[in-house]
Structures are given as C-alpha cells and as structure tokens.
TIROVO-892007 format. One record per residue (C-alpha): x, y, z; residue in three letters. Coordinates in steps of 0.02 Angstrom, whole numbers, plus 50000, padded with zeros to 5 digits. Last residue first. Layout:
REM residues N
XYZAla ...
REM end
This chain:
REM residues 332
479025039749468Ser 479155034849666Arg 480635024549594Ala 481545037349505Thr 481505050649655Asn 482175035749759Lys 483625033849623Gln 483915054249631Leu 483965053949814Leu 485175041249796Ala 486235047049680His 486405063549756Leu 486695057949923Ile 488085046649864Leu 488725060049769Met 488715074749901Val 489595058550021Leu 490945057849861Ile 491455076349855Ile 491815077350021Gly 492825064550041Gly 493765071049911Val 493825088249946Phe 494385082350146Ile 495745069650049Asn 496415082949957Tyr 496725094550126Ala 498635086250130Leu 498785095749972Gly 499025112350050Pro 497575122649960Val 498495136749860Gly 497325138549712Ile 498445129649603Leu 498825115049737Val 497035112849757Ile 496665112649563Gly 497835097149544Asn 496975084349656Arg 495235092049597Ile 495745089949416Ala 496065071449459Arg 494735068149544Leu 493505074949423Met 494315065149261Leu 494265049249364Ala 492325052649403Gly 492185056149207Val 492905040649150Val 492135031249285Thr 490245040549224Gly 490915033849039Leu 491235017049115Ile 489465014549188Thr 488975001149314Gly 487354996349392Arg 487024977849466Gly 488424980149602Gly 488044987049769Thr 489434998949763Leu 488255004949610Ala 489255014249467Thr 488915031649462Gly 490585043449423Gly 490755046249598Val 490685026849639Val 492155022349498Val 493345035149551Met 493045033649729Ala 493555015449705Ile 495095020349612Val 495605031749761Glu 495135018549876Leu 496235004249801Glu 497445020549743Tyr 497925022249938Gly 499785016549913Thr 500005014749725Gly 502045012849743Ala 502595007749904Val 503894996149818Pro 504695010249710Ser 504955006849516Ala 505955022949449Ala 506015030549273Ser 504655040249295Ile 503585037749145Arg 504195019249130Phe 503705015349305Ala 501975022149283Ser 501635014049137Ile 502274997549232Met 500955001349358Gly 499535002749249Ala 499974986649166Leu 500044980349339Gly 498544985949378Ala 497564980549226Leu 497994965149242Val 497274962749429Ser 495664969349369Thr 495624958149233Leu 496044943549314Ile 494614948349445Phe 493594950549330Leu 493894933449245Trp 493854924649426Ile 492084935849412Lys 491564926949264Val 491964910549295Lys 490834912749486Asp 489184918249399Ala 489194905349247Pro 487574912349192Val 486314899349167Gly 484674906249205Arg 484594899549378Ala 486164906949407Val 485854924449343Ala 484304922649466Ala 485374916649612Asn 486824930449569Arg 485424945049582Asn 485774962149528Ser 487854957749517Gly 487764944449429Ile 486314953649323Ala 487414966149276Ser 489184955849230Val 488054943649127Trp 487444956149034Asn 489024963649000Gly 489734947148961Leu 488384946548819Lys 489144961048730Ala 488414978148695Tyr 488244990148864Gln 489644981848977Leu 490794975448858Ile 490654987848720Tyr 491015001648860Thr 492654991848923Ala 493184992248752Leu 492985009848722Leu 493845011748907Ser 495365001948843Leu 495525010748695Gly 495515029948776Val 496525023248922Phe 497905013748789Trp 497745032048691Leu 498125043048863Leu 499615028948899Ser 500365037648728Val 500985052348844Tyr 500455070148805Leu 501055086048758Lys 499915099048735Phe 500395116148645Gln 499985109248479Gly 499845088948478Ile 501605083448550Glu 501865065348566Met 502625055148729Thr 503055037248740Gly 502515029248914Ala 501915013448864Leu 502205009648665Leu 503895020048672Thr 504555011848813Val 504024994748764Phe 504974999848574Leu 506525006048646Gly 507395020948716Pro 508245017648899Gln 507595021649050Asp 507075003049136Trp 506725006849307Ser 507855013449453Lys 507315003349583Leu 506475011749777Pro 507035005549934Phe 506064997550050Gly 507184980750051Gln 506894977149890Thr 506334960249900Ile 505474961750055Tyr 504474979450022Leu 503684969649861Ala 503284955549963Val 502384965750113Gly 501514973949991Arg 500794959649891Ile 500434952550058Ile 499334967150142Leu 498594968049989Leu 498114952249992Met 497294951750156Ser 496154966350089Leu 495924956449935Thr 495314941850030Val 494174952750171Leu 493284964150067Phe 492934953049917Ser 491984941950079Ser 492634922350075Ile 491434910349975Lys 492864896649967Val 492634893849788Lys 492014912049728Thr 492994924749833Val 494644912249853Val 494424908649664Leu 494394923749617Gly 495754931849726Asn 496874918449683Ile 496374920249507Ala 496964940049511Gly 498664937749605Ile 498974921749459Val 498584935349327Val 499684949949408Cys 501144935949388Leu 500704933349214Val 500864953049184Leu 502394954549270Gly 503204939049173Ala 502544947349014Leu 503554962549052Leu 504874952549104Ser 504824943848933Ile 504934961748860Gly 506394967148948Ile 507594953248918Asn 508094944549064Met 509704950049163His 509074940449316Ala 509774954049427Thr 509354971249334Gln 508074964349203Val 507284952049335Leu 507344966249452Leu 506384977549370Thr 504884969849311Val 504764961949504Val 504624981849538Val 503514983649395Pro 502314971949464Ala 502224974749645Leu 501954993249639Gly 500244993349551Phe 499864975949634Val 500054985449792Ala 498664997049733Gly 497834985749642Val 497394975249813Ser 495844981649883Leu 494664973549759Asp 492754973449721Phe 491484962749720Glu 489504965349651Gly 489664961249460Ala 489554979849420Thr 491044981549567Leu 492094970149449Leu 491684978649302Leu 492084997849376Thr 493624991549469Met 494354985749286Gly 494015002549219Leu 494795010449378Ala 496275002749360Ile 496495010749190Ile 496055026449240Gly 497175027949405Leu 498695027149262Glu 497745036849126Pro 497385050749219Leu 499425056649285Phe 499945063549098Ala 498325070649076Leu 498355082549231Met 499995089949175Asn 499445089748970Ser 497935099949054Ile 499365110849151Asn 500285116249023Leu 499075119548904Pro 498245133049021Ser 496585127549083Leu 497055129049270Phe 498285143849230Asn 496745159349253Gly 496735150649435Asn 494925152949549Ala 493885157049396Val 494655138649303Ser 494555130649478Phe 492805136149486Ala 492255130449290Ala 493275112549304Leu 492205111349459Val 490555113649397Val 490995106649218Ile 491475090349345Leu 489745092549448Ile 488785091649293Ile 489625076049203Leu 489215067049392Ser 487465072449372Ala 487485065749193Ile 488275049949255Gln 486725044149375Pro 485785042049196Ser 484045032649258Arg 484135048249392Gly 484475059849284Ile 482845052549153Ala 481965053249330Pro 482275069449368Trp 481515078449191Gly 479825074049217Arg 480115084749388Ser 480655099349275Trp 479225098149153Thr 478085097949291Thr 478715112749366Thr 478815121849210Ala 477095118249181Ser 476455123149346Thr 477395139549340Thr 479065144649428Met 
REM end
C-alpha cells in the first residue's frame, strides 16, 4: 500500500468513528451476504416476509430504549411489559366484557403507570435504573403469571378496526407484510426527528453526556428521564399488543429475554451504553442484524439454541470495534 493510500485510509477512520452506525451497516451487509451464500432461500420473498413480520415488535421497543440509553438510563422491564399489557387487555375483554378499544386504552394507561413508577424511583429516590427496572421486571412478570395462573390466553381474533391497524396484512408483489412494519417505520422517523433535530433530542444527549452540566444550563433532566421511561414502557406495551393480535394469543411469559435482546440491538447499532450518543438509524440496522441472524442460523441448520452464541459474539465484536474507532478518532 502506498503512502498516499495509507494516508487516505487513515483519514477515513475518524469519519467512521464519528458515525458508528456505518460500521454496523457494513457488518449487516456482510451477515446478509454470508447467509445468502450459505442458503439460496435466505433472500427469497417468503423468507424476507417472515423476517419483516417479527422485526417491528422488538424494533419498536428498541426505539424507546435508544432514547433512554442516550440519556444514560435503561429499562430491564420492557420484556415483562410486553407480556403483561396484552394479557390485561385480553382479560378485560373476556372477563369484564369491556370494549376492545377501551381495553387497549386501559392497557396503554397501565404501561404509562409502570413507566412513571420506574422514572420517579430512579430520579427522585436516586436508585440505579438497573436495580429499579430489574425489580419491576420481577413484579410485572409475577403479576402476569398470577392473574393467568401461568396459562396463555386466546387473544382477540375477530376482524375489526384495531386488528387491522395493529396486525393487518398487505400484499406487495410477492411479499406479504404486516401493518406493524408501517408503525415501525413511522416511529423510527419520529424518533430520528426527536433525537437529531428537536430540542428534546439535544436535552437527551446532554443529560447522557453530563447531567450536572445539562441541569446547570436549565435542562429539566429528571422530567425528561421520567417521560423517556414512560415512552419506553408504552412502546413495549404497544409491541406486545401487536404481537398478541398477530398470533391471536396473549402469554404471560411472552417477551422473556427481550430486554437483553433489545439492548443488544441498540448497542450493536452504535448507541453508547454509557449515554450521550444515540442513533436511531443504527438501532434499525441493529434490529435488522439480529433478526437476520436469528433467521439465518435456522436456515443453514445451526441449532436455535446456538443463537445466543452468535448474538453474544457479534455484540462483543461490535463493542470492540466501536471502542477502537473512538480511540482512533480521539487520536486524530
């Protein structure tokens, strides 16, 4: 390699370091290419439709987690909220004979309450969000199991406006897509606007970078964090309802382990686990990557139980790569 070429290569590293989602996108392309070579059906319309059917549910939660992580906090209770919200909605419809629309609203209100409790305890009592949301995870999961006696419930499966809006399907050529994908795209665009262009996004990044400095400049740090916890919880509940409508079942153990998978999506996408830097585009890439890995390893014959090995390995590689890029950028 010539000296000029080496210089040009070195100058390119800082740009990648400032945009960690580029590295994530490159790895996604490599993953897609590898699986498509290993199995010709990987990029078939049917398989792409299957991957996109599951993508929105975890992806929607990841959007809220991105904003929360950027502010320096995270929520381990999202998987449990994902399971509890549709269970409560289903029980209200089946046992209390409430209207499905009112039941859905009640489920979202419950999510608001859970998020508010998380936010208030973290900001006012000054307890680590790890401990608070871990405790909330156990409480919520326990409630879901208790009120269902541990059995899954048959969810609302009658045609109607809400089923169409949350879990309707549409045919685009050879692709069968769910309406939930439109929810994911729309919420991704909204989250991108908030994080990159709105004053709230500046506040979120400032809080995650240096809370004391942000407060000194007049940023209402506690209020912002409380609302971010509420938003994350509501998105988790919405994702759970979408899933329940799609499969016509509400299980008290639905969403088990989702909290870690969502955090993995966000971190792999380039959002800093320590706060101060977040990227919605990176989160979308991370969600696509983990969904492609889960689908691809099944197609090529790798046991599903090996999924965590692949995910853990990629997360470790991404963390090392992001760390090296940041160090290179700092030196430059």
